[in-house]
N, C-alpha and C positions, 0 to 999 in steps of 0.2 A: 340359645341355638348353637350347636356345634357346627362349625364351618369345616368342610372337607379340606385336607392338606393342600390340594392343588389350588383351590379358591383362596385359601389362607396366604399362600405364596403371592397370588395375584393381588390380593388385598394389601399385603405388605408393600408390594411394589407401587401400588397406586398411592398409599399413604406417603411414601417417600417422595413421589412425584408431586403430590399436593403440598408437602412441606416446602419443596423447592419453589413451586409456583407461588406459594404464599410469601415466601421470602423475596421474591422478585415482584411482589404486589400484582401479580396476574390473577386477580380475584375471580373473574368468571371462569377462567380455565381451571383454577383450583376447585371452584364449586362444582363444575361438571365432573371432575375426577372423584371428588368426595361423594357425589350422588351416585356414582357407580359402586363405591364401596358400600353404601348403605342399601343399595339394591340387592346385594348379595348378603350383607350382614346388618340387618336393620337395628341391631342392638349394639352397634360399635360406638362406644362412648367417646373414643378419641376422634372419630370422624365427626361426631356432633360437635365436639369442642373445637375442632378445626373449622367447621362450617360457621360456628359462632364468630370466630375470628375473621373469616372471609366476609360475612355480612357486615361486621364492624368496619372492615376495610372498605366495603362498598358504600358505607354511610348509612346502613340500615340498622341502627342500633337496637330497634325493637325486635327485629327478626333475629339479630345477633344474640340478644338476651334470651330469646326462646330456645335457641339452639344450645347456649350455654347451660340453661336450666335443664334441658333434656339430658345433656351430658352428665350433669350432676346427679340427676335422678337415676340414671343408669348405673353410675358408679356406686351410689348407695345401695341399689338393689344387688349388685354384684358383691359388694362387701357383706350385705346380710346373708346372701347364699353361701359365701365362704365361711362366715362365722357359724352358721348352722351346720354346715358339713363338718367343720372342725369339732363342734360340740358333739355331733352324732358320733364321730370317730372316737372321741374320748369316752363317750358313754359306752360304746362297744367294747373298749378296752377294759374299763373298770367295772362294767356291769351296772346293774340296776342300783341306784342309790338307796341307802337305808332310808326308810321313811318312818318316822316316829309320830304316833298320833298325840296330839296336844290335847289335854283334857279341857 
């Protein structure tokens, strides 16, 4: 999902706020801010990673682990999309590869 520039700026501000709250161990406040981020950008892997830390800080290791796992999954999906796009761009540059039939 592409996030409009205006909302992206808002998300960046919220992420900075969440990092500050996290460093101050204001776990519930950080959670509320991160949930706002995910309401706009539900595939934001960094917000999920921070939520994992927040729940770890709140003492809910199971919930923390699930958010860490979601962040990892999103990063892997993002990486796969980037690799596919890179491969497509190389394919467009060099053209169709030679295919030899093997007897």
